[in-house]
N, C-alpha and C positions, 0 to 999 in steps of 0.2 A: 505417752500417748500420742502425741502430738508429731512427734518423730518418724512414730508408725504408721499414723495416717499418712503422712507424709512420702514415706517409703512405698507403702502401697500404691500410691497415688501414681510416684515415679514410676514403679514398675509395669501399674496397668497402660500408662502412656506409652512405655517400651516395646510392651506387645503388641500394640495397634499395628496391624498390618501397614507397609509402608502404601498399597494402594489409596488406603483409605485417609491417610495424610494428605496424598496426594488431592484426593476429591473434596477434600475439607481446604484446602488451598484456593483450587476453584471456586469453591461455593461464597467463600470470604472475598474471596475477587470481584464476584459478581455483584455482590452488594456492596464492597468498599467504592466500585468504579462505576456504580448507580448513582452516586452522590455527586457527581459533576451534574448528570442530565435531573438530577432532580433541584439542585440552584438553578441551573441555567439549558433550558429546556433546548436550546439551540446549540448546544458545548459541543455535540460530536457533529455538528451539520456546519463545519463552516470550510471556506476555503474550495480546494477543487473538490469536498464531499458534494455538496449542493450543486456544484457547476458542471463537473463529470463524473463522481463513481454511481451515487445513490441512485441517482435519476437512470443511468444507464443500468444500472442492477436491479431496476425495476420492469425496464423495458426488455431486456434478455431474459429475465424472470418469467415475463408474460408470453415471451416467443416461447421460451422451454416448454409453459405449462400448455401451449398450444400445439406442443409436438415439433417446433422448430429450431434447430439449433445454428444459426447464425454466425458462419467465420465471415463473411462480408455482407452488408445489407445496401444496396444501391440508393434506398431511400436516407441513408444515414449520411451519405456524399462523401467530405473530406475528412469525416469522423467515423462514417461506418465499415472501416476494414477492421474488425475488432480483434481478429488472428493477429493481425498486423500489431496493432497497437501493443500488444501485448500484457501491460498490465491490466486488462479487463480478463485475464486469467480462462480464458475459454476452454481450458484442459484440465483445470485443478477442481477436483470434484466438491471440495468441501467448499468453495466459491461458488459453484454453480448452484448445490443445496443452498447456498444463501440466497443465492439470487431469486430462486423461486420462495423462499421465505419473506423477503422484500417485495414481491410483486403482490403480497396479500395485504398491505398495508396501504393506508391511504395517507396516515400521517408520516413521513419519509423523515422528518427528524427522529421520531421512535425507532425507525427502523433502521435509521444508521446509527442509534445508539446500542441498541439490541448487536449489531452484529461487532461494532469495534467493542462493547463490553466483553460480548463473547472471546473475542481474539486477545484482550488485555488478560482474560482469565487464562486462555488457554497458554500465554505467555507465561504470568505468574505461574504457574505448575512445571512449565519446562526450566525457568531458571531455580527453582525448587530443587528440580532431580538433577539440574545440572553441577550445584553446590554439594548434592550427595553425593554425587559420582567423583566428585572430587576431595570427600572425606569429611567435610561440613556436618557438624551435629543440625539435629531434626529444628530445633528454635531458631538456630542461625539460620537456615537454608529459608525454613518460613518466612522471618524478617524480610530478608532480601529478595527471595521471591514475588513479596507483596509491594515492596519498596522500589525497587529497579523500574518495573512498568509505571509507576505513579511519577517517574522523573519529567522532569519538565519538556521535553523533544518529545519524549514517548505519549506525553498525553495532549499535548499542546499543538505539535503536530502531526504526528503519525496518527494518532486517535480521532483528532478533531477535525485533521482538514489532509490527511495523506495516508491513506487506511492499508494502500500496497506496500507500505515502508513498514507498518505495523504489522501485515501478514508474512513478508517477508522475513522481519527478525524472528516471529513466533518461530515460524518453521525451522528456521535455522537453529534457534536454541534448542528445540528437540533434537534436531540432526546431530549437533556437538554431541549432547547427550549418549546419542543412540550409537554414534561414531567411538566415542571414547569407553563406553561399555564394551562394544564389540572387540576392541585390540585387548581387550582384559578378560575375553574369552568369555564375557557374560550376559551375550547378546548377539543373534545370529545375525548375518549381514543383511538381510532381505531388512531388517526394521530401520536401520541408517538408510538403506535406498530410498523405502517408503516416504519417512522424513524430507530426503533431499529432492526427490521428485516432488513434494508439494510444495517448500521451497522454489526450486527451481521455476514450476508453473507457476507461481503468484505473476512471473513476467517482470519482477524488478530485478533489475541486473545487480543490484547491491546484494543479493541473495547469492547468485552465483560469487560473486567477489568473496563472499564470507565463507561460503563453503571452500572455498580454495585454501582462503587464509588458516581456517580449521584444518584442515587436511594435512597443511604443511606441519601448522604448530605440533598436531597429536605426532606426526613423522619423525620432528625435531625429537620430540620428548622420547620416545620408542629408541630411535639412534644412540642419543647420549644413556641411555640404560643398556644398549647394546642387546636389544629386543626386537630383532630385524623381521623375523617371520610374518610378524601381523602387519609390517607394513605394507608388504606385498596385498596382502586380502583388503586393506584400509585403500591402497591405489586403484586394486580392481573396483571396489565399489564405488569409489567417486568417479571413475572414469566412465561407470555405467548411468550414474548421476548425470553427471556431464553430456551423454547421449540425449538427455531428454531437454536438454538445451536448445538441439535441433528444434523439436517441437515447438517451445516457446518463442526462440528467437530468429530462427531461420526466415520465416514468412516478414520479419521487418527488415531482416538484412537485405532479402530479396527485392523488398519494394523499395529501399533507400534510393534510389534514383529519382523517381517522382515525388518524393516527399522534400520537406524543408527540414528535415532532421540529420542532415548527413552534414551538415554546417555547423554541426555542435563538437564533433569530434577533434577536440583541440588541448592541446596544454597551455594554458595560461592562468592568471590569475588577476582577476576585477576587484578582488576582495570582498564579493558577495558572498554574504552566509559563510565568512571565515573564521572561526571562534579562534582565540588566543587562550595563550598559556594561564594568563591570569581569569578568563572565565571557567578555566576546571578548578584553580585552586579556589575559587568561591562558591562551587558546584553544593555547599552545604546551607547556603543562602537562599531561603524560600523567596524573597523578594527582590533577587538581583537579576534586571534584566540588563542581558550584555549589550555591550559597544560594539555591534556587528553591524556591517552593512548590509542594510536589508529591503525591505518592498517599498516601491515608489520613492527611492532616493534617499530612505530615514538610514541614520547611523546608529540607531539604538533600538535593540528588541521592544515589542508592548509587551511579551510574554517571557518566563523564567525559562527559554529554551535550554540553556545549559546546566539547569538544576538535577540534581542526582538527588540524594537524600539529605534529610536534616542533620543526621547522629554522624556521619561516617567522618569530614572533616574534625568536627570538636571530639569526638571518642581518640584521636589519631592516639595521642599523648598517652592513652591508657592502654594501647593494644599491646601485643606479648610478638613482636615482629620476627622473634627467633621461632613463632610455631611455625612458619612457613618453611623452615627446614626439618622441622620436624614432621611435617603432615602426613597423615596416614597414607598419602599417595604425592606421588610427584605431581607438583605443579607447573613443571616445566614448558608444558603445553599453553597453559593460564598465562603464563610468564609473554611467551611468544606470540601468541594470539593478540592480547593487549597491547604488547608493543607494538606490533603491526599496524593495529586500529590508532595508536598516540600518536603515530607519525601521520599516519592518513587524515585525521583529526585537524593537525596543524599544518597540514600542505597547501597546495595552491587549489582556486576556486574551481576550476576546470582539468581534469585529469583524466584524459583521451574522454569516453559516454558518460563520466563520473564527475558530478558537476556538485558544488555547493557541499563542502567537507563537514558541515553542521550535523549531516544525514547520518554520518557514522558516529555519532557521539555516544548514541542509544546502545552500538555496539562495543564501544570501546566499556561502556558502564555495566553491559553484559558479563566480560572478562572479569572487571574489577568486583564483581557482585558475588565470583567466586571465592575473589583473594581475602574481602572483608568475610563473607560468611567462614570462611577456614580461620581466619585470626579470631572471630568472636568465638568461634568453638571453643579456641582453649583457654578465652574468659579474660578479663580486665586485672591487671597488673593491681598488684595490694600494696607495693610498698612507696613513699615518697606522696601520695594522696595530694598533700597541698600544693605543691610544684606541678602535679599534673593535673590539678582543676585550675589552677591558675593559668598552666597552657592553654587547656580548655576554652578558659573564657577570655583570653587575648586573641584567639583564633577566632570566636564567634562574634566578639566585638569588632574585628578588625574587618572580618566578612559584610557586617553590617554597616561599618563607616563607608566600604566602596559599592556597597548598593546605594547606600545615601547621596555619595558623591556622583553617580553616575546619573541618578533620577532622583535628585532632590525634593522635585515637587509632591512627592508621595512620602517625604520622610516620616510621617506618623505610622505610614505602614512600615515602614524599616524598622520603628524603632519597636514598634509590637512585634512582630515577627524576632527581631533580636531578644526581646525579654524572651520572648515564649520561648525560643531554641535552649537561650542560659536554663531557664526553670527546666525544660524537658530533658537537659544533659544532668543536672544535678540529679533530678530526682530518679534519672535511669542508673547513675553511679551509685547512690546512696541504696536504690534496691538491689543492685547487685549483691554490693556489700554485705549486705542484712538478709537477704530473703534468696539471693543465689540466680542461676541465669535463667529459669524459666519466666520467674515474675518480672528480670531484667528485659527478658525480649518482649513481653507484655505491654512495657512502657514503650517498647520502639515502635511497636506495632501501634499504638493507640496515637503515639505522638505520629508517626508517617501518615495516619487518617486525618488525623486533626489540622495536620500543616494543609495535607492535600484540599481538604475541604474549604480551609480558609483561602489558600491561593484559586481554585478554581472557582470560589465565590467570589471573590473581590478584582481579579488581575484575569484581564485587562481591567484598569480602575473606572475606565468610561465604555460609552458605544465602541464596542466592535465594527469597523466600517466592513469587515470581511465577512462576516456574519449577517449584520443585521438586515431583515427583510427577505432573506433568502424564501422563497415558495417552497411551503411545507404539505400543503394540502393538494392531494393530485385532483381530487372533485372540484375544489374550487380553480382550480386554474386551468379546466376543462370548462368549466361554467363560465369562466370568462374568457372563452376562445370559442365560445357556441357561434360566434360570426364567420368561422374559419371555413374553409371551403379547398380540396386538395390541398397542394401543395404552398408550403407557408415561406416567406423570404422576409428576413427581418433588417433594415436598415438603421443600425442604431450603434452607438457609441455607450459603452459600461460607463465612463466618468461621470458624467454631472446628472444619473439617475439616481433618485429617491429611494428611500427603503421600501415604501407602502408601494412603489411602483412594482416591485419584484413581489413583494406578497401576495398582490390581486394578479400577478400574471399580464401585468400588462405589456412588459417589456422582459423578455427572457433572455438567459446568455448562456453559452456552452450546452451540455446535454439537457439543461432545465426546458429546453424546445420540446424534449420528448414528453413531456408533461401533459401536451396539449390535443395530443392523441390524433394530430395529421402528421403527414411527412414534412419536416422542414430542413430547411438547406444549412441553417446556422447551425453549428454543433461544436464539441468540445474534442480537439485532437492532440497528442502529441505528437504526432508525424505531419496531417494536414496533407494536403496534393498541390505542391508549388504553383503549377500553372492557373489552377483553378482559383486557388485563395489569392494570387495577382491580379487575376482579372476582375475579381469583385473588391481588391483591396481590403481583404478579410483577413483576420486573426484567427490565431488557434482555437479562440473561445467566440467566434462568430461575431466581434465586433467588425464595422468599418466606418470606410472614412466617406467623406460627404461625397467624392468623384463617383462612388461606388454607384449610384442613383444613375448619371450620365452612361456608364460602362454598361447600366442593364437595355439601354433602348440602341446601342450599337448594334450593328449587324456580326455575327457568328462568321467568320472566314470568309470564304465566296458563296456562303449558302443566302445571304440576303436577310436571313431571319434574326430578328434581335435576340439579343440573349436571355431577356425575360422569358421569351416564347420555349427558345431550345430549352431551358431549365423547367419548363410547363409550372409554372411558377401560377398559382391562381387567385393568393393572398399576399398583399404588400402591406408590409407594417412601417409605415415611417416616424421614425423619433423626430419630436418637433424641435427637438433642441440642435439636432443634426441638419435636419432639414425644414427650417421655420419658413421658407418661402415655399418650398412646393408642397409642404403640409398643408397650407390654407388655399391651394390652388386646385382647380377642378381636375379629374383625372382624365387622362387620354380617350379616345376613342375606345369601346368595349370595355372600359370598369367602371366601377362604381365605387362610390363612397358610402360605407356600410357602419364607421365608427370614427366619431372626431371628439379630441379634447384638449386637454393643456398639456397631456404625455405623446399622444400619437395622432395619427392618422391612420386609418385602414381602407387600404381600396381593395376589392374583390373582382374578379372577371365575372362579364355579365354570361358570358359561355363556356361551355368546359371546351377542352383542348380537341382539337381536330382528329387527332392520332390514338389510336388503342395503345394500352399498355405502356410502356415509356419510351415509345417511338414521340419526338418531339418535331419533326421535319422530315418532310420527303420531297425528292427534285421533283421539276416540273415534269408530268406525264407518269410519275411513279405514284400507284395505285396501293393505299395499305390494306390489304383484305381482311386481314385478323392478327390479334397479338394474344398469345399466351403468356403473362410476364411474369414470373417469380422471380425470387431476389438474386437466384445464383443461375438463373437461364432465361431466355425470350425466346419464345417461335414465331416467326413472323412470317404471315401469309402475304404476298405481293405480287404486282404485274408489273414489268418496268417495259419501257418504249425500246424502240431498236437500238439505240446507243445505248442502252442500258440506264440504270439509274444510283442512286443514292439515298442511305438514310441516314439520318441523325436520331442519338438517343441521350435520352435524359438517364445518363450514366458517365462516371469518370472511368478512363481508362486504366483502371488498376490493374499491373503485372499479374497474366494469369487467364484473361479474355481471349478466349478463341472463338470465331466464326465459319459457319460452316454452311453452302448451299446446294442443299439437296445431298448432302455429305461430304460434298467436294470443300476443301478448303479455301478461305478468302482472305485476305490480310484486314487487322482491325485499326483502323486507323484513328487519330484524335484528331480535336479542332487547337486553338492556340489557348482554349480555356480547358484543355482536358479531355472535352467529351467526345463519346464513340463515334465516329463515322464510317459507315460501311459502303464501299462500291459495289453495285448488284449490276451481273448479267443480265440482258434481256430476256423478257420472257416470264413465263408464270413459275414462281417458285417460292420455297420455302427458305427459309434463312433462319438458321440455330446461332445463336449467341449463348455463350456459356463462358460461367466463371470456376477455374480450380485456384484455388489458395495455393500459392507458388510454395513448397518447401514442406505442406502439411506432410504428403505422403510419405517422403524421407524420412520426418519428422517422427510419423507413425511409427514406421519401419523402425526407425533406430531406438525408441522407446521398448518397444515388444523385444526384440532383440534382447537389449540391455536386461529387460526383465528375464528373459531368459537366461542369461547368462548370470545373474545374482541367484536365480532359482536353482542353479545349478551348484553355486558356491554355496549356497546356504546348506544343500543335499551333502554337499563334501564338507562343511564345517559341523553338521550335525550328527552324522556316523558314527566316527568314531568318539564322540563323545555318550552316544547310546550304548554304544558296545562297555565304554568302561563304566559307566553306570550301573548295568546290568551286571558285570564282572563287583562290582562293589556290593551290591544288593545283594549277590549271592555268595560271599565268604569271607568279610572279616579279615580285609587287607591291610589294618590298620591304617585307614583315613578316616577323616575328621571331618566335621562341618567348621566353618570358618564364625566368626561374632557375627551376627546379621545385622541389617540396618537398624536395628533398635539402639546398639551403640550409640552411645555421645558422638564417638568422632566419626559416627556413620562408617562403616568400615566396610559397605556393599551389600550386596543380597546374598544370601548363604551359596558359597561354591564351596568344592572339595579341595582339601590339599591335604600333605603328609604331616 
């Protein structure tokens, strides 16, 4: 009776449609990856999330809700060229929708958690489908689909602080799955094209690199099998996906001459964030903190950045590696792709524009997840159980020892997780031998959730300076900035700032300044504007040196106007730690003190700027009659004396600006700080200053043309299959259906064969 019920349950599970299993994986992932947020509400709000991404998501979402889609906003200064920044994904529909959702939140830590958990769930679903595509059974595919996103780098780096990495990896996994199905004839070319464009328009260059490696790997597999016809289809799809790179990256390429980014393209090795082979061999030790050169000169990680999954290395003695040769589908492409990533992970710290090889460890684990799922689908070996058990125990204990050797101060944690992994491995093996693969898979899943919960609740072991005190509430920050008037400039250094100073919004860095609700000069930027940042001694996230205060009162070029006026600054925040003497002095004429405490002094202008719009200065005798200023254009009515005049704008001269006077083109010049200056002809005229992001039009045309090509390719792919299906349904030609995806070996969706 028990066996009959067991058989009935197995049959029912196999009859489940594949889409329902994929949806279930996503639902479980949402609950599972909510655990870190429940344990630590700031878990998904560290590093670049509060300083760069989440505040700008909030800002862009509000702009979209107001009906404006900003490619470049002069109020963002060196961080306002959003299209050129790339990783703010101005052309990715999934991310634009998320921006709108984020803008509805006041608690930005919760908003960040929502977006990152969403993409962790999408990644879990993509990994599951990828494992199935290569012939893995359902249960191992579910296990690896949920375990791979719980890896150390994906969870602690990508989801917690570098969401562009997570989004790129997610769409890459879906592209790989779709491309592999396409070359098998099971999926039309439009689907991999869509996922490829979604990956490319994240603006993360590792997505482009990953898709190139995936295409090469699949082509090698097809060539080895001498199946050359699908190669042409895949390459054509890949070329069309590559065309979307013009939209994502061409604006960046065309503005590079004025940025700081061009100096990063090099091949070198300073060992920063370069993992070692030993770090990969201990990837199943949950408390292993790699000995890697990292932030602020540290030579050891605070988080388990190279952790993969607790069960993979300990189960190696039990796996049937012969299953890789007898796999239901060839694994050549997985081997090629994983091999490429293995070499890159152990490569130099800088390889052209690709920096910090640890970023690629999760791509390596993506391919290894497929191999492990296929191996687990073959089941565990039954012979020589004592030797295999001893080998597993040795692997776990050695990994525990290496963990303790690198960070002995937390030896109790190492001891606890080592014992926990030993117990989990023993329970998993015994469960498999007594009850079969499904209960075995349930143990692996339960262990994954337990280990992840322990990790995220205990590591880092103390207060994490990367996340402590990040401003969370938009309303609280705006309440703390009620004194502000007009454009804000903050002169501060982040090093001595206390946690509470962040939370209250007294001092904000990077894109946190967007939360004040006022235009702010301090921003976060991956590219910056070289002349402007040099003039203010300003870093990529808005920190300055003490010399910045003196520079503010120096005249701009031959205008005679001080830089603080040229920038139209109305609120000046002076950090006491950076400028202790100046913070106690009375302000210059025309300014007044509105706040002073042990953290900062705030000066505000007594009068509004003398010119309308973004005009910040006019030469002697030149009258500015009117100004209609929009983010990407400005219409200025003026009257200049007989010798002509000159106007200065509080705008950076990003490539793409043009100017006309009554329709006739005039040159756009810039000051030594990068501000726009226009020489005017005499008389009463109208000056039009316009901005058009360079490369966007070409990128849009390229994407449109690529879409048409793929649609034509899809029609060519689909038409003969439609005719063939019609013939088959008309008259019994000896065709039959292959086993579907309910089979243990994961033979793929039903397709026709003789």
